N, C-alpha and C positions, 0 to 999 in steps of 0.2 A: 130365978136364974135366967140370964140372957142367953139366947141361942146364938151360936156363931154361924151366921149365914153369910157366905161369901158372895160378892157381887159377880155376875157373869163377866167373863173376859170380853173385851171389845173384839169385834170381828177382825180377822187378819187381812191385811192388804196384800195384793199379789206381790208387791215389792218385798214383803216380809218372807215370801216363799220363793226363793230362787229356783230356777229350773235345774233338774238333776243333770249332771255332766254325763258324758258317755262312760267315763270311768266308773262313776257311781252306779249307773244302770247295769254295767257289766257285773257288778257285785251282787245283783239281785239273784236269788235262788228260789226254786219252787218251795212252797211252804213245807212239803213233805220232807225236804232235805234239811230243814232247820228246826223243825218241831219234833217232839217225841211222838212215837207211835200211839201212846196213851192219849195225848192231846188230839191227834188226828182222829182217833176213834171217837172221842167226845164230840168233835166237830161234825163228823159224819152222822153220828146219832142225832145231834141237834138238827141237822139239815133234814134228815129223814123224818123226824117228829114234826117238823114244821113245813114239810112238803117243798123244801128248797132243792132245786135240781143242781147238780154239780157241773153240768155242761149244757150247752144249747141243744135243743132238739132239731129235728129235720126242718128245713125251710118249708114254709107254707106253699110258696111257689118259687121254684128255683130262679135265681137272678143270674146265674152263670151256667154255661154249658161245659160238659166234660168233653175235652178234645185231646188229641195226641199230636204234638209237634216235635220236630227235631231242633234242638238248640246246641250251640257250640259248648264244648266242655268248659271253656273260660266263662261263659255267661252263667252256666249252671253252678260252677264253683263259687262265683261271686255272690249269686243270690242265695245259695244254700248256706253260705257263711253268715248270712244275716239272721239265720235261725228260723224259728217257727213263723209261718205265714209268708215264706219266701215266694210261694206261687202267687199269692195276692199282690205282692210287690211287683212281680213281673206284669200282672194284669194292670196295675196302676201305671207303670211306665208306658205300656202299650196304649192305654186310654189317654194319657197325657199327650202322646204322639198323635193319636187320632184327632183329638180336639185342637191341637195346635196347628195341624196341617190342613185343616178345613177352611 
């Protein structure tokens, strides 16, 4: 009896994978919102058994300093609307300014 062994698919070209649109990205949800509690329990157990961390640990050496600055309500509203990581986005804007003005 002959085995049915399929050939591997050729690698995908970047052109075959269009970038996601903003609308598509807005539809993304945390996995906990779309998967059942049973599935999430299974994932957590697997991660624990294999020593996989669910989040990054502390930085070995801090790359940023904790500071307190006053920003306008308009600036805060715009950046907070960007979601998680909005503080890092402010840092990037400031870094871009520093590098472009030198």
